[in-house]
C-alpha positions in Angstrom: 6.6 -23.2 -6.8 4.1 -20.5 -5.9 6.0 -17.7 -4.3 3.4 -14.9 -4.0 -0.2 -15.5 -3.1 -3.2 -13.2 -3.1 -6.5 -13.8 -1.3 -9.7 -11.9 -0.4 -11.4 -11.6 -3.7 -15.0 -12.4 -4.2 -18.4 -11.2 -5.5 -19.9 -8.0 -4.0 -22.6 -5.6 -5.0 -21.8 -2.1 -6.1 -21.0 0.1 -3.2 -19.6 -2.8 -1.2 -16.1 -3.4 0.1 -13.4 -6.0 0.0 -9.9 -6.4 1.6 -7.2 -8.2 -0.4 -4.1 -9.7 1.1 -0.8 -10.6 -0.4 2.0 -12.6 1.1 5.2 -14.3 0.1 5.4 -18.1 0.5 6.9 -19.2 3.9 10.6 -19.8 3.7 11.1 -17.7 0.6 13.9 -15.2 0.9 14.1 -11.8 -0.8 10.5 -11.5 -1.9 8.7 -8.4 -0.8 5.1 -7.7 -1.9 4.9 -4.1 -2.9 2.0 -3.3 -5.3 -1.3 -4.3 -6.7 -2.3 -4.4 -10.4 -5.5 -5.5 -12.0 -6.5 -6.9 -15.4 -10.0 -6.9 -16.8 -11.1 -9.1 -19.7 -9.7 -7.7 -23.0 -7.6 -5.0 -21.2 -4.0 -4.6 -20.3 -2.7 -5.0 -16.8 -3.2 -1.7 -14.9 -1.4 -0.3 -11.8 -3.7 0.1 -8.8 -1.6 1.0 -5.8 1.9 0.5 -4.4 3.7 0.9 -1.1 7.5 1.2 -0.5 9.8 0.2 2.3 9.3 3.5 4.1 5.5 3.4 3.9 5.2 5.9 1.1 2.2 5.1 -1.2 1.1 5.8 -4.7 -2.4 5.1 -6.1 -3.9 5.2 -9.6 -6.2 8.1 -8.8 -7.6 8.1 -12.4 -9.0 4.6 -11.8 -9.9 4.4 -8.1 -10.3 8.1 -7.1 -9.1 7.5 -3.6 -11.5 4.6 -2.9 -8.7 2.1 -2.4 -6.0 2.2 0.3 -2.8 0.1 0.4 -1.1 -0.8 3.6 1.5 -3.3 4.8 2.6 -5.3 7.8 6.4 -5.5 7.9 6.5 -8.2 10.6 4.4 -10.5 8.4 5.8 -9.3 5.1 2.3 -8.8 3.9 0.5 -6.1 1.8 -3.2 -5.3 1.8 -5.6 -3.5 -0.4 -8.8 -2.1 1.2 -11.3 -1.4 -1.5 -14.4 0.6 -0.7 -17.3 2.0 -2.8 -16.7 -0.7 -5.4 -18.0 -0.2 -8.9 -18.8 -2.7 -11.6 -15.8 -1.3 -13.6 -13.6 -2.5 -10.7 -14.3 -6.0 -11.8 -11.0 -7.7 -12.7 -8.4 -10.2 -11.6 -6.2 -8.5 -9.0 -2.5 -9.4 -8.9 0.1 -8.8 -6.2 3.5 -7.7 -7.4 6.7 -8.2 -5.4 10.3 -7.1 -5.6 13.7 -8.6 -4.6 14.6 -5.6 -2.4 12.6 -2.8 -1.0 12.8 0.5 -2.8 11.6 4.1 -2.4 10.6 4.0 -6.0 7.1 2.7 -6.7 6.9 1.7 -10.4 3.5 2.0 -12.1 4.5 -0.4 -14.9 4.7 -4.2 -14.6 8.4 -4.2 -15.7 9.3 -2.8 -12.3 8.5 -6.0 -10.4 10.2 -9.3 -10.1 7.5 -11.7 -8.9 3.7 -12.0 -9.4 0.9 -13.8 -7.7 -1.6 -15.8 -9.8 -4.4 -13.4 -9.0 -7.6 -13.2 -7.1 -10.9 -12.5 -8.8 -13.0 -9.4 -7.8 -16.5 -9.2 -9.3 -18.7 -6.2 -8.6 -22.4 -6.5 -9.6 -24.6 -3.6 -10.5 
């Protein structure tokens, strides 16, 4: 069954904005969305941003240069990614990564996560 679901992707022009959402399936225990990765054609999966149980965040500043902001809603067990000033090089499938338990550690590698969504496509035109 699908346990982690992303939404909010789409087609935008360069300079535009999108807001991605990630949630665990209703009724699923011990699945906590925590981070966003992305994967462009022909490239490896890349860490974008993460947020831990205490609200601490980490972003891939080399890639997004502070243009993206991650946040969460604990009551809904949801995580969001606000993407501003989008560039064509941001085009990728964006994946939500989840863990079994919250942690202060935000892993920037895929091995640190237990569950993955199937991705939402973000396309930025020039």
